N, C-alpha and C positions, 0 to 999 in steps of 0.2 A: 316611239318617236324621239324620246330624249337621247337614245343611242345614236340615231341618225343626226341629230343636231350636234351632239358632242363630236361625232366623226367629222362633220362638216367644219366645225370650229377648229378641230385639230389640224385638218387639212389646210384650211385657210391660214392658220397660224404658221404652219410650216412653209407654205408658199410665200407668205408675207415676209418671213424671215429670210428666205433665199433671195427674194427680190431686194429687200433692204440691204442685205450683205453685199450683193453685186453692185448696187447703186453706190454704197459707201466705198467700195473698193475703187470703182471707176472715178469717183469724185475726190478721192483722198489725195492730199498733197504729198505724194511720194514720187520718187524717181521712177522712170519707166522700167528700169531693171528690177527694182524692188517690187513694183506692182506685178510684173510678169512672173516673178518667183512666187509671189503670194497667190496669183491666179493658178499657177501650176499646182501648188499644194492644195488649193481649193478644188481643182479639177480632179486631183488624185483622190480626194475625199468624197467625190460625187457618187461612186458606186456604193459606198457604205451608206451614204445618205439615202440613196434610192432604195437600198435594201431595208433600211429602217422604215421608210415611208411605206414600202410594200407590206412589211410586217404589220404596221399599224392599220393599214387599210384592210388587210386580211382579218385581223383581230376584230375590227369593227363590223366587217361583213359577217363573221361567225356569230358575233353577239346579236346582230340584227336577225340573222337566220334562226337562231335559237329562240329569240323573242317571238318571231313570227310563228314558229312551230308551236310554242306554248299557247299563243293566242288562238291558233287554228284548232288545237286540241280542245281547248276550253269551249270554243264555239261549237264544235261537233258534239261535245257532251251536252251542252245546253239544248242543241237542236234535237238530239235523241230524246232527252227528257221531255221537251215540248211535244214531240210527236207522240211519245208514249202517253202523256197526259191527255192529249187531244183524242187519241184512240180510245183511251179508257172512258173519257167523258162521253164520247159518241156511243160506246157500248152501253153505258148507263142510261143515256137518253133513249136509246133503242129499246132496252129492256123495260124502262118505265112506260114508254109508249105502248109496247105490247101488253103489259100488265093492265094499263088503262083501257085498252081496247077489249081485252077479255072480260073486264068487269062492267063495261058500259057498251052493250050491244048497239045502242043508237049511234055510237061513234064509228061503227064499221061502215065501210062503203056499201051503198045499196047494190043489190044483185038484181039484174034485169034478165028475166027469163025469156022475154019476148024479143030479144035481139037476134036477128038472123041475117 
């Protein structure tokens, strides 16, 4: 979960930076020609920024995927152990009940010979 939060934080930070930069550019007291040149340079840098963002998102997705797989593997191991323990306990109870029944004939179910 912390990987998801850090990814969200980094994404929000990046989006906030872009919005803040654009707002600053548009509200800056520059001449129109200077602002247009600056916007052109910024637009030229957008593909690189998008590539960096894409790499960051991919890295976060890979980390999240690895974490999910580790958690899933751990869950499967615990589930197998629990099933094995339950099966073993059931076998022991069944054996104990059979042993008890052999030693105590009064615990055996009654046999009715006159049922037809």
